[in-house]
C-alpha positions as CSV (number, residue, x, y, z in Angstrom):
1,M,7.7,21.3,-47.7
2,K,4.8,22.5,-49.8
3,M,7.0,22.5,-52.9
4,L,8.1,18.9,-52.2
5,V,4.5,17.8,-52.0
6,E,3.7,19.5,-55.3
7,I,6.6,17.8,-57.0
8,I,5.5,14.4,-55.6
9,H,1.9,15.0,-56.8
10,R,3.1,16.0,-60.3
11,S,5.3,12.9,-60.6
12,L,2.5,10.6,-59.4
13,K,0.2,12.0,-62.2
14,N,2.8,10.8,-64.8
15,I,3.0,7.2,-63.5
16,R,1.3,4.6,-65.7
17,W,-0.4,2.3,-63.3
18,R,-0.9,-1.3,-64.1
19,R,-2.0,-4.5,-62.4
20,R,0.7,-6.3,-60.6
21,R,1.2,-9.7,-62.1
22,S,1.1,-12.5,-59.6
23,P,1.5,-16.3,-60.1
24,F,-2.1,-16.8,-59.0
25,L,-3.4,-14.3,-61.5
26,A,-1.3,-15.8,-64.3
27,K,-2.5,-19.4,-63.4
28,H,-6.3,-18.7,-62.7
29,G,-7.1,-15.6,-64.6
30,Y,-8.4,-13.6,-61.7
31,S,-6.9,-11.9,-58.7
32,Y,-9.2,-11.0,-55.8
33,D,-12.9,-11.3,-55.4
34,V,-13.7,-8.6,-52.9
35,V,-12.0,-5.6,-51.3
36,M,-13.0,-4.3,-47.9
37,V,-12.0,-0.7,-47.0
38,M,-11.7,0.0,-43.3
39,K,-11.0,3.3,-41.6
40,V,-7.8,3.6,-39.5
41,Y,-8.5,5.4,-36.3
42,E,-6.1,7.6,-34.4
43,A,-4.9,6.3,-31.1
44,E,-6.7,8.9,-29.1
45,E,-10.1,8.5,-30.8
46,K,-12.9,7.1,-28.8
47,L,-14.2,3.8,-30.4
48,T,-17.6,2.3,-30.0
49,R,-18.1,-1.1,-28.4
50,D,-18.5,-2.8,-31.9
51,Q,-15.4,-1.1,-33.2
52,M,-13.4,-2.4,-30.2
53,R,-14.9,-5.9,-30.7
54,F,-14.3,-6.1,-34.5
55,T,-10.8,-4.7,-34.8
56,H,-8.8,-5.0,-38.0
57,E,-6.9,-7.9,-36.5
58,E,-10.1,-9.7,-35.5
59,I,-11.6,-9.4,-38.9
60,I,-8.5,-10.7,-40.6
61,L,-8.2,-13.6,-38.2
62,R,-11.8,-14.5,-39.0
63,L,-11.2,-14.4,-42.7
64,H,-8.1,-16.6,-42.3
65,N,-10.1,-19.1,-40.1
66,A,-12.6,-19.3,-42.9
67,E,-9.7,-20.3,-45.1
68,L,-10.0,-17.2,-47.3
69,E,-6.8,-15.6,-48.7
70,T,-6.1,-12.0,-48.0
71,E,-3.7,-9.2,-48.9
72,L,-3.5,-6.0,-46.9
73,F,-2.2,-2.6,-47.6
74,F,-2.7,1.0,-46.4
75,S,-3.9,4.0,-48.5
76,V,-1.3,6.6,-49.3
77,Q,-2.5,8.8,-46.5
78,H,-2.6,5.8,-44.0
79,D,-6.1,6.6,-43.1
80,E,-7.7,3.4,-44.6
81,L,-6.8,-0.2,-44.6
82,Y,-7.6,-2.2,-47.8
83,I,-8.2,-5.9,-47.3
84,K,-8.3,-7.8,-50.6
85,I,-10.1,-11.2,-50.2
86,R,-10.3,-14.2,-52.5
87,I,-11.5,-17.8,-52.2
88,P,-8.9,-20.4,-53.1
89,W,-9.4,-21.8,-56.6
90,E,-9.8,-25.4,-55.5
91,R,-12.5,-24.4,-52.9
92,L,-14.3,-22.3,-55.5
93,K,-14.4,-25.3,-57.9
94,F,-15.6,-27.6,-55.1
95,W,-18.5,-25.4,-54.1
96,A,-19.5,-24.6,-57.7
97,D,-19.7,-28.3,-58.3
98,K,-21.5,-28.9,-55.0
99,I,-24.3,-26.5,-55.9
100,D,-24.3,-27.5,-59.5
101,Y,-23.4,-24.0,-60.7
102,K,-24.2,-23.6,-64.4
103,V,-21.5,-21.8,-66.4
104,S,-22.2,-20.7,-70.0
105,S,-20.4,-22.7,-72.7
106,Y,-18.5,-19.5,-73.6
107,F,-16.9,-19.4,-70.2
108,M,-16.2,-23.1,-70.2
109,L,-14.3,-22.7,-73.5
110,L,-12.3,-19.8,-72.0
111,F,-11.4,-21.9,-68.9
112,Y,-10.5,-24.9,-71.0
113,A,-8.3,-22.7,-73.2
114,A,-6.7,-21.0,-70.2
115,F,-5.9,-24.1,-68.2
116,N,-5.2,-26.9,-70.7
């Protein structure tokens, strides 16, 4: 078993990691805004009142109710849950306009070049 683990670790070191291309990334030029990392507890672990109240499921439901987009995955060891969060592009544009968010002309040129 130990030998198998060593072989896997050696093969992982040789992998060239790259960002996964998604239609959203190709269209808008960004992927996710924030990543939350949450510990995964064993079934027999004693949880606090707040941990029982704000479960992974509860937090994800609240994010979806706020109309945020999420993507979930576990760490390799399955001891952490990663929640990637982003605001939809149209909503981001709406709120930037609503608060009169100033963007430098350089970024405006980049956006214009990317989306026209």
